[in-house]
C-alpha positions as CSV (number, residue, x, y, z in Angstrom):
1,M,101.4,105.5,109.6
2,A,98.6,107.5,111.2
3,E,99.3,110.2,113.7
4,E,97.6,110.8,117.1
5,Q,97.6,113.2,119.9
6,V,97.6,112.5,123.6
7,G,96.5,115.2,126.0
8,D,98.8,116.2,128.8
9,R,96.8,116.6,132.1
10,S,99.4,118.7,133.9
11,S,100.3,121.4,131.4
12,G,97.2,121.6,129.2
13,E,99.3,121.0,126.1
14,S,98.8,118.2,123.6
15,S,101.3,115.6,122.8
16,I,101.6,114.4,119.3
17,A,102.7,110.9,118.2
18,Y,102.9,108.5,115.4
19,R,100.6,105.6,116.2
20,S,102.5,102.4,116.0
21,T,101.5,100.4,112.9
22,G,99.7,97.1,113.4
23,E,97.0,96.0,115.8
24,E,98.1,95.2,119.3
25,E,98.5,91.4,119.7
26,A,97.9,89.6,123.0
27,I,101.2,89.2,124.8
28,V,102.0,85.6,125.8
29,G,105.1,84.9,127.9
30,F,106.4,88.4,128.1
31,E,104.3,89.8,131.0
32,E,107.4,90.3,133.1
33,E,109.3,92.0,130.3
34,V,106.4,94.4,129.9
35,L,106.6,95.4,133.6
36,I,110.4,95.8,133.4
37,I,110.2,98.1,130.3
38,K,107.4,100.2,131.8
39,E,109.5,100.7,134.9
40,Q,112.5,101.7,132.8
41,L,110.4,104.2,130.9
42,T,108.7,105.9,133.8
43,G,111.4,105.5,136.5
44,V,115.0,106.6,137.0
45,P,117.3,107.9,135.6
46,K,116.0,111.4,134.8
47,Q,118.6,111.9,132.0
48,L,117.8,110.8,128.4
49,D,118.1,107.0,128.2
50,V,117.8,104.4,125.5
51,I,116.0,101.1,126.0
52,S,116.8,98.3,123.5
53,I,114.9,95.2,122.7
54,V,116.9,92.7,120.6
55,G,116.3,89.2,119.3
56,M,116.0,87.1,116.2
57,P,113.2,87.6,113.6
58,G,109.8,86.5,114.7
59,L,110.3,86.6,118.5
60,G,107.9,89.5,119.0
61,K,110.1,92.6,119.4
62,T,107.7,94.9,117.7
63,T,104.7,93.3,119.4
64,L,106.3,93.9,122.8
65,A,107.2,97.5,121.8
66,I,103.6,98.2,120.7
67,K,102.3,96.8,124.0
68,V,104.3,99.2,126.1
69,Y,103.9,102.1,123.7
70,N,100.1,101.9,123.9
71,D,100.0,101.3,127.7
72,P,97.8,104.0,129.4
73,L,100.5,104.7,132.1
74,V,103.1,105.3,129.4
75,A,100.7,107.4,127.3
76,Y,100.0,109.6,130.4
77,H,103.6,109.9,131.4
78,F,105.0,111.4,128.2
79,L,104.0,114.7,126.6
80,I,105.2,113.4,123.2
81,R,105.2,109.8,121.9
82,A,106.4,109.0,118.4
83,W,106.9,105.8,116.5
84,I,108.9,105.4,113.4
85,T,109.9,102.2,111.5
86,I,113.5,102.3,110.1
87,S,113.7,99.3,107.7
88,Q,116.8,97.8,106.2
89,E,117.4,100.5,103.6
90,Y,116.7,103.9,105.1
91,V,117.1,107.5,104.0
92,K,118.1,110.0,106.7
93,R,115.9,112.7,105.3
94,D,112.8,110.5,105.4
95,L,113.4,109.7,109.0
96,L,113.8,113.4,109.9
97,C,110.7,114.4,108.0
98,G,108.7,111.5,109.6
99,L,109.8,112.5,113.1
100,L,109.1,116.2,112.4
101,S,105.6,115.4,111.1
102,S,104.9,113.5,114.4
103,V,106.2,116.2,116.7
104,M,104.9,119.4,115.0
105,R,101.4,120.5,114.2
106,H,102.5,122.4,111.1
107,T,105.4,121.4,108.8
108,N,105.1,124.1,106.2
109,G,108.4,124.6,104.3
110,V,109.9,121.3,105.4
111,D,110.3,120.1,101.8
112,Q,112.7,123.0,101.1
113,M,114.9,122.5,104.1
114,R,118.3,120.9,104.1
115,D,119.0,117.9,106.3
116,E,120.8,120.0,108.9
117,E,117.9,122.4,109.1
118,L,115.5,119.5,109.6
119,A,117.6,118.1,112.4
120,Q,117.8,121.5,114.1
121,R,114.0,122.0,113.9
122,L,113.4,118.6,115.3
123,Y,115.7,119.3,118.2
124,K,113.9,122.6,119.0
125,S,110.6,120.9,118.8
126,L,111.6,118.4,121.4
127,K,113.5,120.8,123.7
128,G,112.1,121.0,127.2
129,R,109.4,118.4,126.6
130,R,109.3,114.8,127.9
131,Y,109.2,112.5,125.0
132,F,109.2,108.8,124.1
133,I,110.3,107.8,120.7
134,V,110.3,104.3,119.3
135,M,112.7,103.4,116.5
136,D,111.5,100.0,115.3
137,D,113.6,97.5,113.4
138,I,117.0,99.2,113.3
139,W,119.5,97.3,111.0
140,D,122.3,99.8,110.6
141,S,124.4,101.4,113.3
142,R,124.5,104.6,111.2
143,V,120.9,105.3,112.1
144,W,121.8,106.3,115.7
145,S,124.8,108.3,114.5
146,D,122.6,110.2,112.1
147,L,119.9,111.0,114.6
148,K,121.3,111.1,118.1
149,T,122.1,114.8,118.1
150,C,118.4,115.6,117.3
151,F,117.3,114.4,120.8
152,P,117.9,116.9,123.6
153,N,118.7,115.7,127.1
154,D,116.8,118.0,129.5
155,N,117.0,115.6,132.5
156,N,113.2,115.3,132.4
157,G,112.9,111.5,131.9
158,S,112.7,111.4,128.1
159,R,113.3,107.9,126.6
160,I,114.2,106.4,123.2
161,M,113.5,102.7,122.4
162,F,115.2,100.6,119.9
163,T,114.2,97.2,118.4
164,S,116.8,95.4,116.4
165,R,117.9,92.0,115.3
166,H,121.5,93.0,116.1
167,E,122.8,93.5,119.6
168,D,125.8,95.4,118.5
169,V,123.5,98.1,117.0
170,A,121.7,98.5,120.3
171,L,125.0,98.7,122.3
172,L,126.1,101.8,120.3
173,A,123.5,103.9,122.1
174,K,125.5,103.4,125.4
175,S,122.4,102.9,127.5
176,S,122.5,102.8,131.3
177,R,121.1,99.2,131.0
178,P,122.1,96.3,128.8
179,P,119.7,95.5,125.9
180,L,116.7,93.2,126.7
181,S,117.3,90.0,124.7
182,L,114.0,88.3,124.0
183,R,113.9,84.7,124.9
184,F,112.1,81.8,123.2
185,L,108.7,80.8,124.5
186,T,108.5,77.8,126.8
187,D,106.5,74.8,125.8
188,D,103.6,75.8,128.0
189,E,103.7,79.4,126.6
190,S,103.8,78.1,123.1
191,W,100.7,76.0,123.7
192,V,98.8,78.9,125.2
193,L,99.6,81.1,122.2
194,F,98.8,78.2,119.8
195,Q,95.4,77.8,121.5
196,Q,94.6,81.5,121.3
197,K,95.2,81.6,117.6
198,V,93.5,78.3,116.6
199,F,90.6,78.6,119.1
200,P,90.1,82.3,119.8
201,R,86.6,81.9,121.2
202,E,86.7,78.4,122.5
203,T,88.9,75.8,124.2
204,C,90.8,73.1,122.3
205,P,88.8,69.8,122.1
206,P,90.3,67.0,124.3
207,Q,90.9,64.8,121.3
208,L,93.2,67.5,119.8
209,T,95.1,68.5,122.9
210,E,98.0,66.1,122.8
211,I,98.7,66.4,119.1
212,G,98.3,70.2,119.4
213,K,100.9,70.4,122.1
214,Q,103.3,68.3,120.0
215,I,102.8,70.6,117.0
216,A,103.2,73.7,119.2
217,K,106.4,72.3,120.7
218,K,107.9,71.7,117.2
219,C,107.8,75.5,116.6
220,Q,110.7,75.8,119.0
221,G,109.3,78.8,120.9
222,V,109.2,81.2,118.0
223,P,105.9,83.2,118.2
224,L,105.8,84.0,114.5
225,V,106.2,80.3,113.6
226,I,103.4,79.4,116.0
227,V,101.1,82.1,114.6
228,V,101.7,81.1,111.0
229,L,101.3,77.4,111.8
230,A,98.1,78.1,113.7
231,G,96.8,79.9,110.6
232,I,97.2,76.7,108.6
233,L,95.3,74.6,111.2
234,T,92.6,77.2,111.6
235,N,91.5,76.6,108.0
236,E,92.0,72.8,108.1
237,E,89.5,70.2,109.3
238,K,89.8,70.1,113.1
239,S,90.3,66.3,113.4
240,P,93.1,64.2,114.9
241,D,93.8,62.6,111.5
242,Q,94.3,66.0,109.7
243,W,96.4,67.4,112.5
244,E,98.5,64.2,112.4
245,K,99.3,64.8,108.7
246,V,100.4,68.4,109.5
247,G,102.5,67.1,112.3
248,K,104.2,64.5,110.1
249,T,105.0,67.2,107.5
250,L,106.6,69.3,110.3
251,N,108.7,66.3,111.3
252,S,110.0,65.6,107.8
253,Q,110.8,69.2,107.0
254,M,111.9,70.8,110.3
255,T,113.7,68.4,112.5
256,A,116.9,70.1,113.8
257,D,116.5,72.8,111.2
258,P,117.9,76.1,112.6
259,Q,115.8,78.1,110.1
260,I,112.5,76.6,111.2
261,W,110.5,79.7,110.1
262,V,111.5,79.3,106.5
263,K,110.1,75.8,106.4
264,T,107.0,76.9,108.2
265,L,106.3,79.6,105.7
266,A,106.7,77.2,102.9
267,L,104.3,74.8,104.5
268,S,101.8,77.6,105.0
269,Y,102.1,78.7,101.4
270,N,101.7,75.2,100.1
271,H,98.4,74.9,102.1
272,L,97.0,78.0,100.5
273,P,94.2,77.5,97.9
274,H,95.4,78.1,94.4
275,H,93.5,81.4,94.0
276,L,95.2,82.9,97.1
277,K,98.8,82.1,96.1
278,P,99.3,84.9,93.6
279,C,97.5,87.4,95.9
280,F,99.9,86.5,98.7
281,L,103.1,86.6,96.6
282,Y,102.0,90.0,95.3
283,F,103.0,91.5,98.7
284,G,106.6,91.0,97.6
285,L,106.2,94.0,95.3
286,F,105.8,96.5,98.1
287,P,108.8,98.0,99.9
288,E,109.8,96.7,103.3
289,D,107.5,97.9,106.1
290,Y,105.1,99.5,103.6
291,Q,101.6,100.0,104.8
292,V,99.3,99.0,101.9
293,P,96.0,100.8,101.5
294,V,93.4,98.1,101.0
295,W,91.7,99.9,98.2
296,K,95.0,100.1,96.3
297,L,95.8,96.5,96.9
298,I,92.3,95.4,95.7
299,W,92.5,97.5,92.5
300,L,95.9,96.0,91.7
301,W,94.7,92.4,92.3
302,V,91.8,93.0,90.0
303,A,93.9,94.7,87.3
304,E,96.4,91.8,87.4
305,G,93.6,89.3,86.8
306,F,94.0,87.4,90.1
307,I,90.3,87.6,91.1
308,R,87.8,85.0,89.9
309,E,84.2,85.9,89.2
310,T,82.0,84.1,91.6
311,G,78.2,84.0,91.8
312,G,77.7,87.4,90.2
313,K,79.6,89.2,92.9
314,C,81.6,92.4,92.2
315,L,85.3,91.6,91.7
316,E,86.3,94.1,94.3
317,D,84.1,92.4,96.9
318,I,85.6,89.0,96.0
319,A,89.1,90.5,96.3
320,E,88.3,91.8,99.8
321,E,87.2,88.2,100.7
322,Y,90.5,87.0,99.5
323,L,92.3,89.5,101.7
324,M,90.3,88.4,104.7
325,E,91.2,84.8,104.1
326,L,94.9,85.7,104.1
327,I,94.5,87.7,107.3
328,G,92.6,84.8,108.8
329,R,95.6,82.6,108.0
330,S,97.9,85.0,109.9
331,L,99.9,85.8,106.7
332,I,98.8,89.4,106.5
333,L,98.8,92.0,109.3
334,V,96.0,94.5,109.9
335,S,97.4,98.0,110.4
336,R,94.3,100.1,110.5
337,R,90.6,99.5,110.5
338,R,87.6,101.4,109.1
339,Y,84.7,102.7,111.1
340,D,82.9,99.4,110.5
341,S,85.9,97.3,111.7
342,G,86.8,96.5,108.1
343,V,90.4,96.5,107.1
344,K,91.7,99.9,105.8
345,V,95.5,99.4,105.8
346,C,97.4,96.2,105.9
347,G,101.1,95.0,105.9
348,I,103.3,92.0,106.0
349,H,106.1,90.8,108.3
350,D,109.6,91.2,107.0
351,L,110.2,87.4,107.0
352,L,107.0,86.8,105.1
353,R,107.9,89.5,102.6
354,D,111.3,87.9,102.0
355,F,109.6,84.6,101.5
356,C,107.2,86.1,98.9
357,I,110.1,87.6,96.9
358,K,112.1,84.3,96.9
359,Q,109.1,82.2,96.1
360,A,107.8,84.6,93.4
361,E,111.2,84.6,91.7
362,K,111.3,80.8,91.9
363,E,107.9,80.6,90.2
364,C,108.8,83.4,87.7
365,F,106.0,85.5,89.2
366,L,108.2,88.4,89.9
367,Q,111.5,89.5,88.4
368,R,114.1,91.9,89.6
369,I,115.5,94.7,87.5
370,S,119.1,95.7,88.2
371,G,118.9,94.3,91.7
372,E,116.3,96.8,92.7
373,L,112.8,96.2,94.0
374,P,110.9,93.3,92.3
375,V,108.6,94.1,89.4
376,S,105.5,92.0,88.7
377,Y,106.0,89.7,85.8
378,F,102.3,90.2,85.0
379,A,102.3,93.9,85.6
380,Q,100.7,95.3,82.4
381,P,98.3,98.3,82.5
382,E,94.7,97.2,82.2
383,D,91.9,98.9,84.0
384,L,93.6,100.7,86.8
385,V,94.7,104.3,86.5
386,I,96.2,106.4,89.3
387,E,98.2,109.5,88.4
388,D,99.4,112.5,90.4
389,S,99.0,114.9,87.5
390,P,95.8,116.0,85.6
391,S,97.3,114.7,82.3
392,M,96.7,110.9,82.1
393,L,97.3,108.0,79.8
394,I,95.0,105.0,79.9
395,N,96.0,101.6,78.4
396,S,94.1,98.4,78.0
397,R,95.8,95.1,77.7
398,H,92.8,93.4,76.1
399,G,93.5,94.5,72.6
400,F,92.0,98.0,72.8
401,A,93.8,101.0,71.5
402,T,95.5,103.4,73.8
403,H,93.4,106.4,74.9
404,S,94.7,109.5,76.5
405,L,93.3,112.3,78.6
406,C,94.7,115.4,77.1
407,T,94.9,118.8,78.9
408,K,92.8,121.8,78.1
409,S,92.3,124.8,80.5
410,D,94.5,122.6,82.8
411,L,91.7,120.1,83.0
412,P,92.0,116.6,81.5
413,V,89.4,116.0,78.8
414,L,88.1,112.5,78.0
415,D,87.7,112.4,74.3
416,Y,86.6,108.8,73.5
417,P,85.6,106.8,76.5
418,W,83.6,104.1,74.7
419,G,86.8,102.2,73.6
420,M,87.9,101.6,77.2
421,V,85.3,99.0,78.1
422,T,87.5,97.3,80.7
423,L,88.1,100.4,82.7
424,R,87.2,99.8,86.4
425,H,88.8,102.7,88.4
426,L,89.6,106.2,87.3
427,T,91.3,108.3,90.0
428,I,92.5,111.8,89.1
429,K,94.8,113.3,91.8
430,G,96.1,116.8,92.2
431,K,94.5,120.2,93.0
432,E,93.3,120.6,89.4
433,G,92.5,116.9,88.8
434,L,89.1,116.8,87.3
435,L,87.4,114.9,84.5
436,R,85.4,117.0,82.0
437,I,83.4,115.5,79.2
438,E,83.3,117.3,75.9
439,E,80.9,117.2,72.9
440,P,81.9,113.8,71.3
441,V,80.4,111.9,74.3
442,A,77.0,113.5,73.9
443,I,77.0,112.7,70.2
444,Y,78.1,109.1,70.4
445,P,76.4,107.0,73.2
446,F,78.7,104.8,75.2
447,S,78.7,102.4,78.1
448,L,81.4,101.7,80.7
449,D,79.7,98.9,82.5
450,N,82.8,97.9,84.4
451,L,83.6,101.3,85.9
452,Q,83.4,101.1,89.7
453,T,85.2,104.3,90.7
454,L,85.4,107.8,89.4
455,S,87.2,110.1,91.8
456,S,86.3,113.5,90.3
457,I,84.1,114.7,87.5
458,D,82.9,118.2,86.6
459,A,79.2,118.6,87.6
460,W,78.2,119.8,84.1
461,S,79.6,116.6,82.6
462,C,77.6,114.2,84.8
463,R,74.5,114.2,82.6
464,D,76.4,112.8,79.6
465,F,78.9,110.6,81.3
466,L,77.1,108.9,84.2
467,A,74.3,107.6,82.0
468,G,76.9,105.2,80.6
469,T,78.3,104.1,84.1
470,L,75.3,102.6,85.8
471,N,77.3,100.2,87.9
472,I,79.6,102.8,89.5
473,R,80.0,102.4,93.3
474,K,82.3,105.4,94.2
475,L,81.9,108.8,92.7
476,G,83.2,112.3,93.3
477,I,81.5,115.4,91.8
478,R,82.9,118.9,91.8
479,G,80.8,122.0,91.4
480,C,77.1,122.7,90.8
481,I,74.6,122.9,88.0
482,R,71.7,125.2,87.4
483,K,68.4,123.5,87.7
484,D,64.9,125.1,88.0
485,G,66.5,128.5,88.5
486,F,68.7,127.4,91.4
487,Y,72.3,126.2,91.7
488,T,72.4,122.7,93.0
489,F,74.1,119.3,92.7
490,P,73.3,116.8,89.9
491,D,70.8,114.0,90.7
492,T,72.4,110.6,91.2
493,D,69.3,108.6,92.1
494,F,69.5,106.5,88.9
495,L,72.9,105.0,90.0
496,N,71.4,102.1,91.9
497,H,74.9,100.6,92.8
498,L,76.3,103.9,94.2
499,Q,77.6,103.5,97.7
500,E,80.1,106.4,98.2
501,L,79.5,109.9,97.0
502,K,81.7,113.0,97.5
503,L,80.5,116.5,96.6
504,W,82.6,119.6,96.8
505,C,82.9,123.1,95.5
506,D,85.9,125.3,94.6
507,P,86.8,128.0,97.2
508,C,86.2,130.7,94.7
509,G,83.4,129.0,92.7
510,I,79.6,128.8,93.0
511,W,77.9,127.3,96.0
512,P,74.6,125.5,95.9
513,D,71.5,127.5,96.7
514,R,69.8,124.5,98.2
515,L,70.2,120.8,98.8
516,S,66.6,119.8,99.4
517,G,65.8,119.2,95.7
518,V,68.7,116.9,95.0
519,R,67.8,113.2,94.4
520,F,70.2,110.7,95.9
521,P,70.1,106.9,95.6
522,T,68.5,105.5,98.7
523,N,71.1,102.8,99.1
524,L,74.0,105.4,99.5
525,K,76.2,104.5,102.5
526,K,78.9,107.2,102.6
527,L,78.5,110.9,101.9
528,T,81.2,113.6,102.1
529,L,80.5,117.3,101.6
530,T,83.4,119.7,101.3
531,R,83.1,123.6,100.9
532,T,79.5,123.2,99.9
533,E,78.1,125.8,102.4
534,V,74.8,124.0,102.8
535,K,72.4,125.5,105.4
536,W,72.2,123.4,108.6
537,N,68.4,123.2,108.4
538,E,68.7,121.3,105.1
539,M,70.7,118.5,106.8
540,S,67.6,117.1,108.5
541,T,65.9,116.7,105.1
542,L,69.0,115.0,103.9
543,G,69.1,112.7,106.9
544,K,65.6,111.5,106.3
545,S,66.1,111.0,102.6
546,L,69.1,108.7,103.1
547,P,67.9,105.9,105.3
548,N,70.9,103.6,104.7
549,L,73.7,106.3,105.2
550,E,76.4,105.0,107.5
551,V,79.1,107.6,107.1
552,L,78.7,111.4,107.0
553,K,81.7,113.7,106.7
554,L,81.2,117.4,106.7
555,L,84.5,119.2,105.8
556,W,85.7,122.7,105.5
557,F,82.5,124.8,105.6
558,A,80.3,122.0,104.2
559,C,77.5,123.6,106.2
560,V,76.9,127.2,107.4
561,G,74.9,128.6,110.2
562,K,75.3,128.8,114.0
563,C,73.0,126.0,115.1
564,W,72.5,122.4,114.0
565,K,69.2,120.9,115.2
566,I,68.7,117.1,114.8
567,S,65.3,115.5,115.2
568,D,64.2,111.9,115.7
569,G,64.5,109.9,112.5
570,D,67.4,111.8,111.1
571,F,70.2,109.5,109.9
572,P,68.8,106.3,111.4
573,Q,71.7,104.1,110.3
574,L,74.6,106.6,110.8
575,K,77.7,104.9,112.4
576,F,80.4,107.5,111.7
577,L,80.1,111.3,111.9
578,K,83.0,113.7,111.3
579,L,83.1,117.5,111.3
580,V,86.2,119.4,110.2
581,T,86.5,123.2,110.3
582,M,82.8,123.8,110.7
583,P,81.3,127.2,111.7
584,I,79.0,125.9,114.3
585,D,78.3,127.3,117.8
586,E,75.4,125.3,119.0
587,W,74.4,121.7,118.5
588,Q,70.9,120.6,119.5
589,V,69.7,117.0,119.3
590,S,66.6,115.1,120.1
591,S,66.3,112.6,122.9
592,N,67.4,109.7,120.6
593,P,70.0,111.1,118.2
594,F,71.9,108.9,115.8
595,P,70.7,105.6,117.3
596,R,73.5,103.5,115.7
597,L,76.4,106.0,116.0
598,Q,79.7,104.4,116.8
599,R,82.3,107.1,116.2
600,L,82.2,110.9,116.4
601,V,85.2,113.0,115.2
602,L,85.4,116.8,115.8
603,V,88.3,118.8,114.4
604,H,88.8,122.5,114.4
605,C,85.3,123.4,115.3
606,R,86.4,126.5,117.3
607,G,82.9,128.0,117.9
608,L,81.3,124.8,119.3
609,Q,80.9,124.9,123.0
610,S,80.0,121.4,123.9
611,I,78.9,118.0,122.6
612,P,75.3,117.4,123.4
613,S,75.0,115.2,126.5
614,E,72.3,113.2,124.7
615,I,75.0,111.8,122.5
616,G,76.2,109.9,125.5
617,E,72.9,108.0,125.6
618,V,73.6,106.3,122.3
619,L,74.2,102.7,123.3
620,T,76.4,101.9,120.3
621,L,78.9,104.7,120.8
622,Q,82.5,103.5,121.0
623,M,84.7,106.5,120.3
624,I,84.7,110.3,120.6
625,E,87.7,112.1,119.1
626,V,88.3,115.8,119.5
627,R,91.2,118.1,118.2
628,D,91.7,121.8,117.9
629,C,88.3,122.6,119.5
630,D,87.5,124.7,122.6
631,T,88.6,122.9,125.8
632,S,84.9,122.8,126.8
633,V,84.3,120.3,123.9
634,A,87.0,118.0,125.2
635,N,85.6,118.3,128.7
636,S,82.1,117.4,127.6
637,A,83.5,114.3,125.8
638,H,85.2,113.2,129.0
639,K,82.0,113.9,131.0
640,I,80.0,111.7,128.6
641,K,82.6,109.0,129.1
642,E,82.3,109.3,132.9
643,E,78.5,109.0,132.7
644,Q,78.9,105.9,130.5
645,V,81.3,104.3,133.0
646,S,78.9,105.0,135.8
647,M,76.2,103.2,133.9
648,G,78.5,100.2,133.5
649,N,79.6,100.9,129.9
650,N,83.4,100.7,129.8
651,C,83.6,100.4,126.0
652,L,83.4,104.2,125.1
653,Q,86.8,105.8,124.5
654,T,87.6,109.4,124.2
655,G,90.8,111.0,122.8
656,P,92.3,113.4,120.3
657,A,91.7,112.9,116.6
658,P,94.8,112.0,114.6
659,I,96.3,114.8,112.7
660,F,97.1,113.0,109.5
661,G,95.4,110.0,107.9
662,L,91.9,111.0,109.1
663,P,89.5,108.4,107.8
């Protein structure tokens, strides 16, 4: 889950909250319930109160909770908002740590605390502040028993919200009001929701209206069933004959069936193209309520061999297309999006996950070990390596010998890379995680044509290693090399497929003397600089040399100097700009800065006095996020928004940048 802050207008403090997972869905049929809950949240009584939403799976409990959680009036009313998903099997310590992370700016030492100390610290963090905490999907009555003493009652209107499938769990909180039991949708409401999902940008053709209403009615008022069924018809031929076939299937499978959603999920699964079925069932591997990073999911799909080569496309691109197909069929939920509206994190509804597990076991696709989480039947190491320590072991399942990265100077050393021809992604995690190439590579030429990602490589090793990885798309380089009497970064212009590049220096290491002589591939789309201490005046040269750059992240003294001057023509395609802990006092821009900028994020830029007003003239701008900067910076962001509104642009949003999970 990502975290966000919401400024409090009255006290000048900032509230901190977990952002609810999942994109907000349109509410159909529960408009009155939304108004009731908002009144309960912001009205009487003043003492701490619990609001409960209960109902069977698929009725929309979480969707309704998200709606009120994100409501502007609710966000304004509470100093702290926090969202945490409980899940069927929970660990008290994890819940305490999650809530603490949402409430506190700094959680140093939390890992060493006992549960009692965590609970006490959470209580003190909430004391005297009006808070709203959502506990989504409570299964066990012990959750409230474990946590209720952590929530102070200061008679200031604080609220806690439950969502649960079990009314008896909600009743334990002894609220001043009975739980809100969600009803089924009416036939008319079912038809409205069905139309929204099948025809999001148009109306239903007259020849499909009658059969469409019949199909929607067969869903028995369960929103999840309607959404899943609509996902089937969205991808089918929109003709009366085809819809009649689906309707007949529903009749034969679901008449008077109390578990209608199980049959609907089976129907949706059976309508999937063959190549999407293993990708969908694979979601049964992940824990309940797990938010899956898309990059990890795609790497796993490719490693498992689920992705078919098509038309010379990269396997990772094809995998992303598969994911979008599943999302389009309403089987996978979008949790977070990237700057370009692409999917960054995804998830799956509990019912769909249960179906995946049962269907996968039925097809011998997954197998359980000692009753624990399912394990992939096909899960054999191939070309995906992710480790938390510098020492790594790489296997190949295509008949190649096992190769290892041994540890020297606490750095993993790649001895014989030419045997791992199937390797696609190499990610080395940890503070000391770094790939260093030694002499055997220089002596014996090699080629890793399949390598797409290399997270971190020593700058001095680039010359020998990168020459054999010409198809690489994502690359991280640490440190500098000496070239023409100056310290600088290695050239990467020969990597014609490179799209994402990260450059960083060690805090106590050598910084580059200059950036102007570095040759980058002109097709580069994302660039991140960390602790590089590049002079601001060199950024203009960089901006002109990267005409296709869409994302620029400057982190932790990536640049030094008091003033950043931006001229016309700098970064013509830039859409996302992020500055974190940058020593900048003044920001000067031309009359037409960043003509395609969509999102600006400023974090901990304490010296900066304001955002240039010219930024507000960028027609594509959608979001300005500010955190831990001078109040004048936030004020300038709000002023830009007011000017945009006065010109008729209501799309621009301003707000605090999330604390964790910054993109």
